[in-house]
N, C-alpha and C positions, 0 to 999 in steps of 0.2 A: 504493500500500500504506500502511496506517495501523498504526503500532505504538503500543499504548496500555499504559502501566504502571498496573496496579491495585495500589495500596499499601494492603493490608488484605484480610482474608478473612472479614469478618463478613457480616451479612444484606444490608447495602447493597451490598457488593462483589459478592456472588453475584447480587443482583438486577440490577445494572448489567451484569455479564457476560452474563446471560441476555437482558436487553433489547437489548444491542448485537448479540447473535447473532440474535435474532428480527427485528431491523430491518435486518439486512445485506442488501444487494441482490445480485443474481446476479453482478455484476461487482466487488463490493467484496472487497478483500483485507485481512483484519484479523488482526493478531497481538496476543495478550494476554500481557503479562509480569506474572505475579502474585507479589507479595511478601507473605509471611506469617510470623508468629512461629513457626509450625510448618509444616514442609514438607508434611506430610500435608494440612493445610487448604488450602494454596496449590494443591496438586495437585488437590484436590477441586473447587475453584472453576474451575480451568482445564478439568479433565476433564468437568465437567458442561456447560460452555459448548460444548465440542467435540462432545459427544454430542448436544446439542440441535441444533447446526448440521447434523449428519448427517441428522437427521429432516427437515430442510427442504432437503436437497441443497446445503448450504453447507459451507464449510470454515473453521475457525478454527485458526490455528497459534499457537505461543507456548511459554512455558517458565515453570516455577514455581521460586521461590527461597525458602529459609529465611533470615530476617534477624533481627537484634537491633535493635529500634527505638531503642536507646540508643547504638548503635555505627554511625556512618556508614560505617566500613570494611567492615562486613558487607553493606552495600547496594551497594558499588561494583561487584562482579562483574556485577550485572544491567545496570548502565549501561555497563560495558565491552563486554559481549556484544551489547547491543541499543542502537539509536538511537531512542528513543521520540519520537513527535510530541507526546505529552501524558502527564503523570503525573496520575492521579486519586487524590488523597490521602484515605484513609478510615480509617487507623489512628489511634487515640487512646488515651490513658491513662484517659479517662473516657467510655466508651460510655454513651449515654443509657439503654440497657437495664439498666445496673447500678444505676440510680437508681430511686427510687419505693418502696423498702423501708422498714422501721422502724429501720434502723441510724442511728447518730448523724450520719454524714456525709450520708446521703440527706436527713435531716430538716433539716440545716443548709442544704443546697442548696435545698430546698423553701422555706425561710423567708427566706434571704438573697437568693436568686435564682440562676438557672442560670449567670449571668455569672461567679460565683466559680469555676466549673470551667474558665474560659478557659485558665489556665496548663497544665492537664492535656492540652489538645489540641495544645500546641506541640511537645513533644519529638520525636514521630515525624516531624512535618513538618520540624523543624529538621534531623534526621538525614538525611532524603531530600535536602534542599537542600544540606547540607554535602557529601554524597556526590557530588552533581552538580558542585558548585563545585570540589572537589578534582580532578575530571577535566576541568575547563574546559568543562563543559556548562551550557547555560542553557535547558533544556527547560521550557516553561510548565507550571505546576501548577494544577490545578482542585481546590479544597479542599472537602470535605464536612463537616468538623468545625467546627461553630459559626462558619461563614465570615463572618457579619455583624460579628464583632469580631476573630476570629483574623486575617482577611485584612488589616485595617488595621495590626495589629501586625507581621505578616509583611512587608508592604510597607515599613514604616519600618526593618525590619532588613535590607532588601535581598534578600529571598527572592523568587524569580520566580513568585509566585502571581498568576494573572490574574483569578481569580474563584472563585465557589463556586456551589453549587446547593442545592435544597430550600428549606425555610422559607417565604419569601414566594412563591416559584414554586409551591409545593405549595398554599398557601392560594388563590392566584390561579386555579390549575387547578380547584379545588373550586368557587370562586365562578363561574367562567366556565361550568362545566357546568350550573349552576342558573340563570344569568342571562345569556342570549345578548348583551345590550346591552354587556357588558364583554369580549366575546370577544377584541377587539383592543386592549383597554385597556393603558395604561402604568401599571404598579403601582409603588408605593413602600411599604416596610415592613420588618419585621425578624422575628427569631426568635420574639419573644413573641406575635406575631399567630398563628402556627401553634400555639404552645404553649397559648394560651388556647382556640383552637378545639378542640384535641384534649381539653382538660380540660372543655369545655363551659361555660367562664366568659366567653365573649365578651360585651362590652357595647358600647354606642354609641361610647364613648371609646377603644375598643381596635381600631377599624377601620383597615386599611391605606388608603392613598389610591390612587385610580385615575382616570386622565385618558383620556377618549375623544375622538373627533372632535367631540363635542357639548359638551365641557366636563368638569368633574370630577363623577364619580359621587357621589351622596349617600351618606353613611355609613349612613343608615337603610336604604336599598335594599340596600347591601352586606350589612348585618347580616341582613336578611330572607333574602337568598340563602344566606348561610352557615348560618343556623339551619334552613333547609329541607334542607340537605345532610346525609346520614348520615355517620357516622364511617368512614374508610377501612377496608376489610377487611384491608389489608396496607400500612402506611405506607411500608415499604421499597420495595415495588413501585411505588407512586405516586411516591416521591422519585426512584427510578431513571428513571421515565418523564420526569420534568422534566429530568433530567440527560442522557439519551441523545442527543436532538437537538443539544444544546449540545456534547457531546463529539464527535459526528460532524462538526459544523461546525469546531470548533477543530482537528480532525485533517485537514481537507480532504476528508472523504468527501462532505460537502455544501457547496456553494458559498455558501449563504446561510442564515441563521437569524435569527429575531427572537423575543425572549422576555424572561425575567427572569434576572438574575445577582446573586448575593449577594456583597457585598464586592468589586465590580470596581474595579480601579485603586486599591486601598487605601482605598476609601470605606466608610463604615459603613452596613450594612444592604443591602437589595435595591433594585436599579435596573433600569429597562428598558434593553435593549441589543440591538445587532444585530452579526452577524458576517458579514463579506464577505471571501472569500479568506483565511480563517483569522485575520483581524484583528478584534479586538473593539472596538466603539465604543459609547459611551453613546447611548441613543435619547431625548434630552431636548430636542430642538429645540422652542423656544417655551415652555420651562419654566425656572424658576430652579433650576438644579442645586444650587447652594450652599445655598439655602433648604431644598430637599428633604433634603439630607444633614443639616442641622441638625435638621430634623423627625425624621429617622431616629434621630439621636443621642439626642434627647429621649425617643423611644419606647423605645429600647434600654435606657435607664436602668431600665426596669421589670424588667430581668434583674439588677439590682444593680451593674452596671458600665457605664461609658461611656468614650468616647475623644474627647478634644479634643487638646490638646498632649500630655497625659500619659494614662496609663491610670488612670481615677478610679473608686474604689468609692463607692457611695452611702452617706450617713450611716447608714442602717438596716443595710446590709451590713457596714459597718465595726464598728458596735456589736456585731453578732452574732459577727463574727470575733474581736474583742478579748476576748470571753468565753473564748476558747481560746488566743489569742495577744495578750497585752496590748499589745505594742509594734507591732502590725500597722499599716502605713502606709496612709493613705487614697489617696495619690497615688504613682504609680510612673512614672519616666522610661522611655521605650521605647527602651532600648539593650540590648546583649547581656548586660552584667553585671547590670543591674537585673532584666531578665526572667529570667535564670538563677537569681537569688536568689529571685524570686517563685515560680518553678516549684518549687524545692526546698522552700520554706516551705509551699506548698500541698500538695505531695506528702506531706510529713511529717504535716501536719494530717489529710489524708485517711486515711493509713494508721493514724494513732493513733485516729481516730474509728471507722474500720471495725473495728478490733480490739476496740472496746468492744461491738460487736454492735448 
């Protein structure tokens, strides 16, 4: 039996619940524990999965909970009642769907880089991890919210985040569908590769890296493959499809999996990985893993933030942020106090700019 906690009730949570249901085998036993800011939404996510399961003569059990993402105590009952094999973290104070408008905050993110939203993805994840810690539980967490940079921060704070999904895995799936030569390729890259693909701004210098049994795929051929690909009809469904086999393997429903994980083991960006008997390992034999992470770090700076020893904002991002917060620091230590301060500063700025319209 696999017990999976879905932390969040947005589009991606619904898509993953549906995908897990549709891929369930006849002998699979799956329980979904859905946490949401509103009980009604959590019940809808679970209820839809259960109804879909019945259409295929399957059964999904589980329970829905209303939680306050700022209060770990509100999350504890779900972990007291259930023993999840995995938590899939999808709740965030900055859903990407809220960006892209004409408001001042969206414009700042557009110009400074999506990386400045990093602090807004941390509070719900922190509450989930603190709730588990208070009960002496160490359930692994798979994070969907900007995992390329959030996961390295989480790892340094001691949170049990094993990896993330989407981003590079999504780009790789699109490329593999158009270019069979990279079907089994080992990809490296980060969030901005997907972002540029979705915006139609991919150029040769923006290509992820891919290694096949014949060597490294050329950026030009990758670019051609991606330019041939249409935009996804539903990015949430595609992202869920990249996550579902990974979730199944981490829960023990499948004994083996091979693919791409974002932010594994606290590393920056996406890496090839394998899972055997629920244990995740990097799939980097014959490659320089350290050099590839440094390449990912350099690529991720296109989002306005990078991580080495500290959390570093790029000069361009700092300049834009200081127009609103003159004393904003360019570098932040990754510890509980500093990160809490950064979260509050960013939250206040977001709320102030959103109020301007």
